[in-house]
C-alpha positions in Angstrom: 58.6 -0.9 7.4 57.5 -2.9 10.4 56.3 0.2 12.3 56.1 3.4 10.3 55.8 6.4 12.6 58.2 5.1 15.2 61.6 5.9 13.7 62.2 8.8 16.1 60.8 10.8 19.0 63.0 13.8 19.5 62.1 16.7 21.8 63.6 19.2 19.3 62.1 17.9 16.1 59.1 15.9 17.2 58.0 12.4 16.3 58.1 10.5 13.1 55.0 11.6 11.1 55.0 8.6 8.7 51.7 6.7 8.8 51.4 2.9 8.5 47.7 2.9 7.4 45.3 5.0 5.4 43.4 6.1 8.4 46.4 8.2 9.3 47.1 9.4 5.7 48.7 12.8 5.7 46.9 15.2 3.3 49.4 17.9 2.4 50.5 20.0 -0.6 54.1 19.7 0.7 56.4 17.0 -0.7 54.4 16.5 -3.9 51.3 15.6 -1.8 53.2 13.8 0.9 54.9 11.1 -1.2 57.7 10.6 1.3 55.6 10.9 4.5 52.9 8.6 3.2 55.4 6.0 1.8 55.1 4.2 5.1 51.7 2.8 4.0 52.9 0.8 0.9 56.2 0.0 2.8 54.1 -1.5 5.6 52.1 -3.5 3.1 55.3 -5.0 1.8 56.5 -5.8 5.3 53.3 -7.5 6.2 53.4 -9.5 2.9 57.0 -10.6 3.4 56.3 -11.6 7.0 53.2 -13.6 6.1 55.0 -15.4 3.2 58.1 -16.1 5.3 61.5 -17.0 4.0 63.8 -14.5 2.4 61.8 -11.3 1.5 63.5 -11.0 -2.0 62.4 -14.5 -3.1 58.6 -13.9 -3.2 57.4 -10.6 -1.8 60.4 -8.8 -3.3 59.8 -10.5 -6.7 56.2 -9.4 -6.7 57.0 -5.8 -5.9 60.0 -5.8 -8.3 57.8 -7.0 -11.2 55.2 -4.4 -10.5 57.6 -1.5 -10.1 59.3 -2.5 -13.3 56.4 -2.5 -15.7 52.9 -2.5 -14.3 52.5 1.1 -13.0 52.3 4.5 -14.6 54.2 7.5 -13.2 50.9 8.7 -11.8 50.0 5.5 -10.0 48.4 5.6 -6.6 48.2 3.2 -3.7 45.1 1.6 -5.1 47.0 0.9 -8.4 49.8 -0.6 -6.4 47.5 -2.8 -4.4 45.8 -4.1 -7.5 49.0 -4.6 -9.5 50.8 -6.5 -6.7 47.7 -8.7 -6.2 47.5 -9.5 -9.9 51.2 -10.2 -10.2 51.2 -12.4 -7.0 48.4 -14.5 -8.6 50.3 -14.7 -11.9 53.5 -15.8 -10.3 52.3 -18.1 -7.6 48.7 -19.0 -8.6 45.3 -17.6 -8.1 44.3 -17.7 -4.4 47.8 -18.9 -3.5 49.3 -18.3 -0.1 51.4 -15.5 -1.7 48.4 -13.8 -3.3 46.4 -14.1 -0.1 49.3 -12.5 1.8 49.4 -9.6 -0.6 45.6 -9.1 -0.3 45.7 -9.3 3.5 48.5 -6.9 3.8 46.8 -4.2 1.6 43.6 -4.8 3.5 45.4 -4.2 6.8 46.8 -0.9 5.7 43.4 0.2 4.4 43.8 -0.2 0.6 41.7 -3.3 -0.3 42.6 -4.6 -3.8 39.9 -4.3 -6.3 41.1 -6.8 -8.9 38.4 -9.4 -9.3 37.8 -8.3 -12.9 41.6 -8.3 -13.7 42.8 -11.5 -12.0 43.3 -13.3 -15.3 45.9 -10.8 -16.5 49.4 -12.1 -16.7 52.4 -10.8 -15.0 54.7 -8.4 -16.9 57.6 -10.0 -18.7 60.6 -11.0 -16.7 63.6 -8.6 -16.9 66.5 -10.2 -18.7 68.5 -12.6 -16.4 65.8 -12.7 -13.7 65.2 -16.1 -12.1 61.8 -17.7 -12.1 59.7 -16.6 -9.1 58.5 -20.2 -8.4 61.9 -21.3 -7.4 62.4 -21.6 -3.6 
């Protein structure tokens, strides 16, 4: 997640083709359009978010991604949908323009998928799954 594309460099099989940013996006018909190869892009956005927020990744960044992946996306969602949804949920959980929301936005900007959520920022986060702790707890 920290450095997609650097997992291996082998003389027999080549180098890791996974991009970290959209400028290296792999256009292919293989692998359902490159879903696994290109997964380095949202993975890197998560990593950048978690590093910027600090602390344990599951407490804030992980909670944001968990909420989005458990209710905010359709099966046909793309990276733009994920950037928008994580930005909205970060604002819902931690406050509009909070450090957490800014970390999410900055991470997506860095990987080349700027969130386009200004008209949706007032949306609330999806309901908490049963038994989940409040995201505002440290």
